[in-house]
C-alpha positions as CSV (number, residue, x, y, z in Angstrom):
1,M,-13.4,16.0,5.5
2,R,-13.3,15.7,9.3
3,L,-9.9,14.1,9.1
4,V,-8.6,17.1,7.2
5,D,-10.2,19.5,9.7
6,E,-8.5,17.6,12.5
7,G,-5.0,17.9,10.8
8,A,-4.6,14.8,8.7
9,D,-1.4,15.0,6.6
10,L,-2.4,12.2,4.3
11,L,-5.7,10.5,3.3
12,D,-5.5,6.8,2.4
13,I,-8.4,5.6,0.3
14,G,-8.9,1.9,-0.6
15,G,-11.8,-0.2,-2.0
16,E,-10.6,-3.7,-1.2
17,S,-10.0,-5.2,2.2
18,T,-6.6,-6.7,2.9
19,R,-7.5,-7.9,6.4
20,P,-6.4,-11.4,7.2
21,G,-8.7,-13.9,5.5
22,S,-10.1,-11.5,3.0
23,Q,-10.6,-12.4,-0.7
24,S,-9.7,-10.2,-3.6
25,I,-12.4,-8.4,-5.5
26,P,-12.7,-7.8,-9.3
27,L,-10.9,-4.7,-10.6
28,D,-14.2,-3.1,-11.8
29,D,-15.7,-3.3,-8.4
30,E,-12.6,-1.8,-6.8
31,V,-12.6,1.1,-9.3
32,R,-16.3,1.7,-8.8
33,R,-15.7,1.9,-5.0
34,I,-12.7,4.3,-5.0
35,L,-13.0,6.5,-8.0
36,P,-15.9,8.8,-6.9
37,V,-14.3,9.1,-3.5
38,V,-10.9,10.0,-4.8
39,E,-12.4,12.5,-7.2
40,E,-14.5,14.2,-4.5
41,V,-11.8,14.3,-1.9
42,A,-9.2,15.7,-4.4
43,R,-11.8,18.4,-5.4
44,R,-12.3,19.4,-1.7
45,T,-8.7,19.4,-0.3
46,D,-5.0,19.7,-1.1
47,V,-4.1,17.1,1.5
48,P,-2.3,14.3,-0.4
49,I,-4.3,11.2,-1.2
50,S,-2.8,7.7,-1.3
51,I,-4.6,4.9,-3.2
52,D,-4.5,1.7,-1.2
53,T,-4.5,-1.0,-3.9
54,S,-2.3,-3.8,-5.4
55,K,-3.9,-3.4,-8.8
56,A,-2.0,-1.3,-11.3
57,E,-5.1,-0.2,-13.2
58,V,-6.9,0.9,-10.0
59,A,-3.7,2.9,-9.1
60,R,-3.5,4.5,-12.5
61,R,-7.1,5.6,-12.5
62,A,-6.9,6.9,-8.9
63,L,-3.7,8.9,-9.7
64,E,-5.5,10.4,-12.8
65,A,-8.4,11.4,-10.5
66,G,-6.2,13.2,-7.9
67,A,-4.3,10.6,-5.8
68,A,-0.5,11.2,-5.4
69,I,0.8,8.1,-3.7
70,I,0.4,4.3,-4.3
71,N,0.0,2.4,-1.0
72,D,0.6,-1.2,-2.1
73,V,0.4,-4.1,0.4
74,T,2.4,-6.2,-2.1
75,A,5.3,-3.7,-2.3
76,L,4.7,-3.3,-6.0
77,L,5.4,-7.0,-6.5
78,G,1.8,-8.3,-6.9
79,D,0.9,-6.7,-10.3
80,P,3.6,-6.7,-12.9
81,N,2.3,-3.4,-14.2
82,M,2.5,-1.5,-10.9
83,P,6.1,-0.5,-11.2
84,T,5.4,1.0,-14.6
85,V,2.4,3.0,-13.2
86,A,4.6,4.3,-10.4
87,R,7.4,5.2,-12.8
88,E,5.2,6.8,-15.5
89,T,3.2,8.9,-13.0
90,G,6.0,9.8,-10.6
91,A,3.7,8.9,-7.7
92,G,5.0,8.3,-4.2
93,A,5.0,4.7,-3.1
94,I,4.3,3.0,0.2
95,L,5.7,-0.5,0.1
96,M,4.0,-2.8,2.6
97,H,5.2,-6.0,4.1
98,M,3.0,-9.0,3.8
99,R,3.5,-12.8,3.9
100,G,1.4,-14.6,1.4
101,T,-1.9,-13.0,0.5
102,P,-4.7,-11.6,2.7
103,A,-6.4,-14.9,2.3
104,T,-3.4,-16.9,3.5
105,M,-1.3,-14.5,5.6
106,Q,-2.4,-15.8,9.0
107,Q,-1.8,-19.5,8.2
108,S,1.8,-19.3,9.4
109,P,2.3,-15.9,11.0
110,E,5.3,-17.0,13.1
111,Y,8.7,-15.3,12.7
112,P,11.2,-17.7,14.3
113,E,14.1,-15.5,13.2
114,G,12.4,-12.5,14.8
115,V,10.0,-9.9,13.4
116,L,12.6,-7.3,12.4
117,P,14.9,-9.7,10.5
118,A,12.0,-11.1,8.5
119,W,10.6,-7.6,7.8
120,T,14.0,-6.3,6.9
121,A,14.5,-9.2,4.4
122,S,11.2,-8.5,2.6
123,S,11.9,-4.8,2.6
124,N,15.4,-5.3,1.1
125,L,13.8,-7.4,-1.6
126,A,11.2,-4.7,-2.4
127,C,14.0,-2.1,-2.5
128,R,16.2,-4.2,-4.8
129,N,13.3,-4.8,-7.1
130,C,12.3,-1.2,-7.2
131,H,15.8,-0.1,-8.0
132,G,15.8,-2.7,-10.8
133,W,12.8,-1.1,-12.3
134,V,14.7,2.2,-12.5
135,F,12.0,4.6,-11.3
136,T,12.4,7.3,-8.7
137,P,9.1,8.2,-7.1
138,K,8.8,11.5,-5.3
139,A,9.0,9.6,-2.0
140,W,8.7,6.1,-0.8
141,S,8.1,4.4,2.5
142,L,8.6,0.9,3.7
143,T,6.2,-0.2,6.4
144,P,4.5,-3.3,7.7
145,A,0.7,-3.5,7.3
146,S,-1.0,-3.6,10.7
147,G,-2.5,-7.1,10.2
148,S,0.1,-8.6,7.8
149,A,0.9,-12.0,9.1
150,R,1.5,-11.0,12.7
151,P,1.1,-13.4,15.5
152,G,-1.5,-12.3,18.1
153,R,1.2,-11.6,20.7
154,I,2.6,-8.7,18.7
155,T,-0.5,-7.4,17.1
156,G,-1.0,-3.8,18.2
157,K,2.7,-3.2,18.8
158,S,4.6,-0.7,16.7
159,W,6.8,-1.9,13.9
160,P,9.6,0.2,12.5
161,T,9.0,2.4,9.4
162,W,11.6,3.9,7.1
163,T,10.9,6.7,4.8
164,S,13.1,8.3,2.1
């Protein structure tokens, strides 16, 4: 609760690493890691909680336990049930940019067309897909993940973020 005491506006809770080179974990393991944390944090504070997952069932269970926002590194494209969870719960959504998967994202992290055009193209795709699903979350944000297929020379630099 130290982050809350220090003024955090949002708490992001996740149970699966998406760092470059990481492997996915089973759904049951991810639920076992996050659910008690989400429940306890929701019990102790009114600061909004986001669930950092690309699995719809993990998101649904976290939202039922007190999370308010889905933070999905696949921009709701990785699990075909994620848009339904977002729509049915009215959760906010953070749509992340990522090339490939965490296991493969650093295999070709170059952006010959430039970082912003590549990121804008993937963001436009995510937005078009979201509008096609006809759901209106409370709020949504498009943002690049800090380690998502970024060449070493730009790691640590700020990328743009747009929020509704």
